[in-house]
C-alpha positions as CSV (number, residue, x, y, z in Angstrom):
1,M,89.9,108.6,72.4
2,S,92.4,109.3,75.1
3,G,96.0,108.1,74.6
4,K,96.4,107.3,78.3
5,P,97.1,103.6,78.9
6,P,94.5,101.6,80.8
7,A,95.1,101.2,84.6
8,K,96.7,98.0,85.6
9,P,94.7,95.5,87.7
10,V,95.1,96.3,91.4
11,A,96.8,93.0,92.3
12,L,99.4,93.5,89.6
13,R,100.0,97.1,90.6
14,H,100.4,96.1,94.2
15,N,103.1,93.6,93.3
16,E,105.0,96.2,91.2
17,I,104.7,98.7,94.0
18,V,106.3,96.2,96.4
19,A,109.1,95.5,94.0
20,L,109.8,99.2,93.7
21,F,109.9,99.6,97.5
22,R,112.2,96.6,97.8
23,Q,114.6,98.3,95.4
24,H,114.4,101.9,96.8
25,G,113.3,101.4,100.4
26,F,111.4,104.7,100.5
27,M,109.2,106.3,97.8
28,T,107.0,109.3,97.7
29,M,103.3,109.3,96.7
30,E,104.0,111.7,93.9
31,R,106.7,109.5,92.4
32,L,104.5,106.4,92.6
33,A,101.6,108.2,91.0
34,E,103.8,109.4,88.2
35,H,105.4,106.0,87.7
36,F,102.0,104.2,87.3
37,A,100.2,107.1,85.6
38,V,97.4,107.1,88.1
39,T,95.9,109.7,90.5
40,P,97.4,110.4,93.9
41,Q,94.1,109.1,95.4
42,T,94.6,105.7,93.7
43,I,98.2,105.5,95.1
44,R,97.0,106.4,98.6
45,R,94.5,103.5,98.4
46,D,97.2,101.2,97.3
47,I,99.6,102.3,100.0
48,N,96.9,102.0,102.7
49,A,96.1,98.4,101.6
50,L,99.8,97.5,101.7
51,C,100.3,99.2,105.1
52,D,97.2,97.3,106.4
53,A,98.9,94.1,105.3
54,D,102.1,95.0,107.2
55,I,104.2,95.2,104.0
56,L,104.7,99.0,104.1
57,R,104.9,101.6,106.8
58,R,103.7,105.2,106.2
59,R,106.3,108.1,106.4
60,H,105.9,111.8,105.8
61,G,105.2,112.2,102.1
62,G,105.4,108.5,101.3
63,A,106.1,105.1,102.7
64,E,108.9,102.6,103.3
65,M,109.3,98.9,103.3
66,I,108.9,96.9,106.5
67,Q,111.4,94.2,107.1
68,A,109.2,91.9,109.1
69,T,110.7,89.6,111.7
70,R,107.6,89.1,113.8
71,N,104.0,88.3,112.8
72,Q,100.9,90.3,114.0
73,P,98.9,88.8,116.9
74,Y,96.6,86.0,115.8
75,E,93.4,87.9,116.7
76,T,94.6,90.9,114.6
77,R,95.4,88.7,111.6
78,R,92.2,86.8,112.0
79,V,90.1,89.8,110.8
80,N,92.5,91.1,108.2
81,N,91.0,90.4,104.7
82,L,88.4,88.2,106.5
83,A,86.0,88.1,103.5
84,Q,88.7,87.1,101.1
85,K,89.9,84.3,103.5
86,A,86.4,83.1,103.9
87,D,86.0,82.9,100.1
88,I,89.2,80.9,100.0
89,G,88.0,78.6,102.7
90,A,84.7,77.9,100.8
91,A,86.6,77.2,97.6
92,V,88.9,74.7,99.3
93,A,85.9,73.0,100.9
94,R,84.4,72.4,97.5
95,L,87.5,70.5,96.5
96,I,87.3,68.1,99.4
97,P,84.7,65.3,99.4
98,N,83.1,63.7,102.5
99,G,85.1,60.9,104.0
100,S,88.5,62.4,103.2
101,S,91.6,62.6,105.4
102,V,92.9,66.1,105.8
103,L,95.9,67.7,107.4
104,I,95.4,71.4,108.4
105,G,98.3,73.7,109.3
106,I,98.6,76.8,111.3
107,G,97.2,80.3,110.4
108,T,94.0,82.2,109.9
109,T,93.3,81.1,106.4
110,P,93.5,77.4,107.2
111,E,91.1,78.2,110.1
112,Q,88.6,79.5,107.5
113,V,89.0,76.3,105.5
114,A,88.2,74.3,108.7
115,L,85.1,76.5,109.3
116,A,84.0,75.8,105.7
117,L,84.6,72.1,106.2
118,S,82.5,71.8,109.3
119,E,79.4,70.7,107.4
120,H,81.4,67.8,105.8
121,D,80.8,64.3,107.2
122,H,83.2,61.6,108.2
123,L,86.4,63.5,107.8
124,T,89.6,62.5,109.5
125,V,91.4,65.7,110.4
126,V,94.9,66.1,111.8
127,T,95.8,69.6,112.8
128,N,98.1,71.6,115.1
129,N,95.8,74.6,114.6
130,L,93.5,74.6,117.7
131,R,91.0,77.0,116.1
132,A,90.7,74.6,113.2
133,A,90.2,71.7,115.6
134,L,87.4,73.5,117.4
135,A,85.7,74.5,114.2
136,L,85.6,70.9,113.0
137,S,84.6,69.5,116.4
138,T,81.1,70.9,116.0
139,N,80.3,67.9,113.8
140,Q,80.6,64.7,115.7
141,N,80.8,62.7,112.5
142,N,84.3,64.0,112.1
143,Q,87.4,62.6,113.8
144,V,89.8,65.4,114.9
145,I,93.4,64.6,116.0
146,V,95.7,67.1,117.6
147,P,99.3,66.8,118.8
148,G,100.6,67.0,122.3
149,G,103.1,69.7,123.2
150,T,103.2,73.3,124.3
151,L,100.8,75.9,123.1
152,R,102.6,78.7,121.3
153,F,101.1,81.5,123.3
154,P,99.4,83.8,122.2
155,N,98.8,81.9,119.0
156,P,96.3,78.9,119.1
157,E,98.8,76.5,117.6
158,I,101.3,73.8,118.6
159,L,104.6,73.6,116.8
160,G,107.7,71.5,117.3
161,A,109.0,68.0,116.8
162,D,105.9,66.3,118.3
163,A,103.5,68.1,116.0
164,D,105.8,67.4,113.0
165,K,106.0,63.7,113.9
166,L,102.2,63.5,114.2
167,F,101.8,64.9,110.6
168,R,104.4,62.4,109.3
169,S,102.6,59.4,110.9
170,F,99.7,60.0,108.3
171,R,99.4,59.8,104.6
172,A,96.4,62.0,104.1
173,D,94.3,62.8,101.0
174,Y,94.8,66.5,101.4
175,G,97.1,68.9,103.2
176,I,96.0,72.5,103.8
177,C,98.7,75.1,104.6
178,G,99.1,78.8,104.7
179,V,102.3,80.8,104.5
180,G,103.9,84.0,106.0
181,G,104.8,85.5,102.6
182,V,105.6,84.7,99.0
183,D,108.8,86.3,97.6
184,A,109.0,87.7,94.1
185,D,110.7,84.5,92.8
186,G,107.9,82.3,94.3
187,T,109.9,81.3,97.4
188,L,107.6,80.6,100.3
189,L,108.5,82.4,103.5
190,D,107.8,82.0,107.2
191,F,108.5,83.9,110.4
192,D,110.6,81.2,112.1
193,R,112.0,77.8,111.4
194,M,109.3,75.9,113.4
195,E,106.6,77.3,111.1
196,S,108.6,76.3,108.0
197,S,109.3,72.8,109.5
198,S,105.6,72.3,110.2
199,R,104.7,73.1,106.6
200,L,107.3,70.8,105.3
201,A,106.1,67.9,107.5
202,L,102.5,68.6,106.2
203,R,103.6,68.7,102.6
204,E,105.5,65.4,102.9
205,S,102.5,63.7,104.5
206,C,99.7,64.3,102.0
207,R,98.8,63.3,98.5
208,T,97.5,66.7,97.4
209,Q,99.0,69.8,99.0
210,V,96.7,72.9,98.9
211,L,98.4,76.2,99.6
212,V,95.9,78.9,100.7
213,T,96.9,82.6,100.7
214,D,95.3,85.9,100.1
215,H,96.9,88.6,97.9
216,S,98.5,90.4,100.8
217,K,101.1,87.7,101.3
218,F,102.6,88.2,97.8
219,G,105.7,90.4,98.0
220,R,105.7,90.2,101.8
221,T,109.2,89.7,103.0
222,V,109.7,87.6,106.1
223,P,113.0,85.9,107.1
224,V,112.7,82.1,106.8
225,R,112.5,80.3,103.4
226,G,110.7,77.0,103.1
227,G,109.8,75.7,99.7
228,H,108.4,77.2,96.5
229,L,104.9,78.2,95.2
230,S,105.3,75.4,92.6
231,D,105.5,72.7,95.4
232,A,101.8,72.9,95.9
233,A,99.4,70.8,93.7
234,I,96.8,73.5,94.1
235,V,97.1,77.2,95.1
236,V,93.9,78.9,96.2
237,T,94.0,82.7,96.4
238,D,91.6,85.6,96.1
239,L,93.1,87.5,93.1
240,P,94.9,86.3,89.9
241,L,98.7,85.7,90.3
242,A,101.1,88.2,88.8
243,P,102.0,87.1,85.3
244,H,105.6,86.2,86.2
245,L,104.4,83.9,89.0
246,A,101.8,82.3,86.9
247,A,104.5,81.6,84.2
248,M,106.7,79.9,86.8
249,L,104.0,77.4,87.6
250,D,103.8,76.4,83.9
251,G,100.6,74.5,84.3
252,K,102.1,72.1,86.9
253,T,100.2,73.7,89.8
254,E,96.5,74.4,89.5
255,V,95.5,77.9,90.6
256,V,92.0,78.5,91.9
257,V,91.1,82.2,92.1
258,T,88.0,83.0,94.2
259,S,87.4,86.4,92.6
260,R,88.3,86.7,88.9
261,Q,87.2,90.4,88.8
262,E,90.4,92.3,88.2
263,Q,89.5,95.6,89.8
264,A,91.1,98.5,88.0
265,A,91.3,101.8,90.0
């Protein structure tokens, strides 16, 4: 038997890679491969995935941390990790019965929830996400309510005081929201204060808050803080949480993982 320790699950290794980059800024492929006792090919796959998620940027011989202040265009984000987001959407739809009232926030993962809910009947949906509204409008048994205001071009969403006020005029059964990033201590992060304000209004206006996020958001650093992972009643994600985040939740927040296969390289 080899004395080499087993490879860590991909999601856990990605979180640890991000933590190293946050500490050092730049790291070489060789140093990372040595640190994790994996092949350079494995590290290149890890770095490619984190670069595709706009967490890292490639540099000669290695990579560096991106300090993000601006999100990617919606259409680009819409296809990133699309299969994982669709799985998350389907899992959330299974939690919500017909006849429910639902608030749906901005973002591409909440859009996938709306697509999965389109076969539900007699929903009352309030959303500032126009893609979600259009997805649900295909079923005329559902009532879909959107706020007035200015479209935040080029994103298909309406943010601001009027949208927040609309959310707060309801007491919905469920609130579905995404997030720009999740810091290492579980702090939820957004790209600007309007996004954070919108999520707060949604959280305050529902009985059960469901946070939807794929693994690429964990460790992603964006500038505006707005709540904590433990604020959600349910977190739906595509890979198991890092152990330290799971320990923070301490059983108070239900975690639904759409793929429990921890893929080792």
